C-alpha positions, 0 to 999 in steps of 0.5 A: 599091513597095507590098506588101500581103497579099491572101489565104491558103490553109489546109493541111488538118489543120494540117500545117506547111509546109517548102517552097514553089515557084511555077512562073513559067511555068504558075502551079503552086504546089507545097508540101511539109510534115510527114508526107509532105505534097505538094500541087500547087495552081493559083489560078484566074485569075478572068478571067471575062466577068462579073467586076466591074471593080476586084474582087479576084481570086478565091481559088478553086483550078483545081488541087488535087492531093495527091501520094502517095509521101513519108513524111517531111517534104518539104524540097526542091521545085523545078520544071523549067519547060522540060520540065514536071517536078517534083522533090521530096525528103524528110528521108529522102533519097527523091527523086521526079521527077513528070511531067504527064500529061493534067492530073495529076501522076504519078511518073516516076522514084524515087531513094533513096540511103539514106545522107544527107538531100538539102539542095538540088536545082537545075536549070540554066536550060535544064532539061537538068541537075540537081544534087543535094547531100546533107548528107554532101557527096555530089554527083550531077549528072544529065540531064533523062532520068534518066541520071547524068552524074557524081558526087563525094564532097566532104569537107565538109557541104553546105547549098546549091547554085546553078548559074551562069546559063550553066550552066558553074559550080556554087556549093556552100555549107556550113553554116559559111558557106564558099562553093566554086566548081566547074566544070560537071564537078566540078573545083574552081576557087576559094573565094568571099570573104564580105565581109559577115562581116568584122565579124560578132561571132558565128558564123552560118549561110548560109541561102540563095543565089540567082542571077538568070539574066537570062532577062527582061533587066536593068534595069541592065547593071551590077546585082548578080545573085548574092545570098547571105544569112546567118542573122544578116541580112547580105546580099551582092549580087555582079555575078559570082562573083569580084566584089571590090566587092559590095553589103553589107546588114544587114537587122537581122533573123534571116533564113530565106530569100532569093529574086530576083523573075523579072526580077532587080530586087527581092530578097525576104528573109524572117525574124524580128525581135524586137518592141520592145514590152513583150511580147518576141516574134518578128515574121515579116516580109519585106523587099524590096531593090532590086538595088543594096541600097536598102530598098524595103518591109517586110511583116509577116506573122502566124504564128510563122515563114516557112519558104519564099517564092517569086515568081509569074511577072511578079513581081506576087505572092509566096507565103509558107509560114507554119505551115500556111498559104500567104499571098499578097502583092500587089506594086505596083512603081514603074513608070517612066512618065508621061502628058502631052498625049495621049502615054503614055511608059513604059520596059520591058526586053527580054531581048535588049537591055541598054538600056531601051526607052522607048515614046511612045504617042499615045493619040489615034492608037492605032496599032501600033509600027513596030518601028524607032523611028519614029513610024508608027502613033502609037507611037515606040520609043527605046532608052536606056542606063542609064535611071534615071527618067521624069517628065512634065507639060504638053507635055514629059517628062524622062528621067534617065540615067547618063552612059556615061563618068563614073558620077558624072555624070547627064543630064536629057533633055527630050523632046516627044511623039514622043521628040525631045530638046528640051534636055539638061543634065549634072548632078552631082546623082544624080536619086534623086528627080525631078519636072517642072512646066510650066517646071521640072525638079527632081532631088534626091539624098540631100543636094542639090537641083537645079532646071532652069528649062527653055525649050521652043522656043515660049518661046525664040521668044516671048522678048523678053529682050535684053542684061543681062536675057537674061544674068540669066535664063540664070544663073537657069535652073540652081540647085542647093543643099545641103539643109542650106543656105538658098538666097537668091533672089539667090544669086550662086553659082547652082550649088553644088559637089557634090564635097567636101560631107559627107553630110547627117545628115537626108537627102532622102526625097521631092520634089514640085513645082508651078508655084509651089512646091517641097516637099522632105521629109527623113528626120526628117519635116521638109518644106521649102517653096521658092518657084518660080521664085526658089527661096527658103525660105518655110516648114518643116513637121513631119510625124509620119511619114517621107514616101516619096512626095508629090504636089501637085495642079495649083493647089497647094491639096492635098498627098498623102503616102504613108509607107513603111508605107502606113498610115492613121490610125484616123480614116480611114473604112473602105474600101467597095471589096471589094479595098480591105480589105487594100490600103495607103492614104495617110494622111488629113491636113488639106488633103491628098488621099488618095494614090490615084495614084503620084507620077508624076502631077504634076497630081493631081485634087482627090480626098479628099472626107472630108478637111477643107480648112484655110484656113491654108497648112499641111500638118500631118498627123494622128498617125501612127507614124513609120518610119525606113527610110533607104536604105543609104548606107554599105557595111553598111546597116541596114534599119528596126528597126520598120515598120507592117504590113498584117496587121490588114487581111490577117487579115480576108481569106478563108481557103480550105481546100485 
């Protein structure tokens, strides 16, 4: 996953923003700020016939309407996407419901309690009801047509409110980090435990709560969907409101807001972190985590603080309210796909299914799917449960899944171009990192490396091995070893035992394989090179960064590496393409190609003409700051304390005044 700032919009007169919300269906962006500022914007899609291929989308606005009605700072804004309504509230408690008429927004309803400030407003996922909470503990639930359904005075201060995905329960949060669960008619149910504060040294506040409603399906049926964020940077991710084994994260920064993307696979957390340089100042940033708590990326943002964030529909962009600007960051997720022969294989989720849909598309026949999982029209659909990753090479692809009966066991399935399984292996090594060549499948966890020398039907038919030679080859087809051990070419114990080994102090962070070598990168920047198929350690290299993605070209002469910050050294020539100004690039290094493609390409092209090809078998890269961003491995994981950002490139992006 890569994130980079792409554009920004300036608010007139330097008015500071307080709230922001992006309509995921129609693309409207509402922003509220000081002195009653309320604007509805919409970015021009830029889908014109004369648009140059590869150019960045324009930053023109197809809608820029200022809504009059508020006097104080607009603190809360929320969309009712099903009924095309907008609800806003200011610091004095004035609530206005806006409706769309002939392309313009007009007032529909006004409510002013005149007693307290509105702290939160939430519509149910179906848009039928809205819950409004006040700072003094008052709760009002109304219908979409403006009728009041019920109200209640709670004897506590309120800060946040959230509906459950089915609309049957409500969660109320206090500033003192108390979370209470009520049913849909206001009856108390229980109090939620906050395990993330068990070892907290000082008092903190709850800054956000978000519950993914499952509208776009689930990448994993058992993934957490309820997220709670604390001001001290602690996060608690739960599968339901009574989950006793949540995922706990320590972001290492002062958090300000949290938000799931539209498919519930990535959680964005905004906040500030003190810089480690000579000048002590806070750095605004957004950290991105997977649904299971793995740190994906850190994006630094210019300005004094991020007051709000919101995702675009499709989750390919995120909007950030920073001072008197709206910054936009482009998201490039890690898609599960591969290309082999004439077939494209990719996986996606469907809202009505709990498993993953894997499509095998023959690009030569280029037909339409038959919908039944057959091979008609050149497209074959397969439905896979608990899919983890996909890699492809030569004439085969491999699907990595988790076993149904044992969560600590995993399956590697070798498939052909029409999705038919050719062979499979049950392994105990979690395939966090996966690679495939024409003869080998490599799966690696943080501590273990597993190598499978697979045999296709053609290789089995043409094999002439017999007797002891056949037995020896069978033993050599599977090998696994701990990353701290040194495997020998003739090791008697071909498959190492996973259970009982202590985690490595220097875990694996990336793997890459070709026909003749296997490269394994570790968190410290040390990279091991093993020979294939014998799996003997040949050399160790020291990189001045922590690799996140690696790829080797077809003849093993060039290696591309992308580090977690996607930074490039100063010696790299500036980009010429207009959209490459703020796009992250791979660091150039001797005998290495620029990382223009993801690691799913097992046979990359020999690109990178500006690099110098060395005659020695070394991949030592040029100077680049290292960034230790390890995945959460303990119950309370900690995000990296520093990360290189793309702000220097993003600050050169054009500023469009609205």
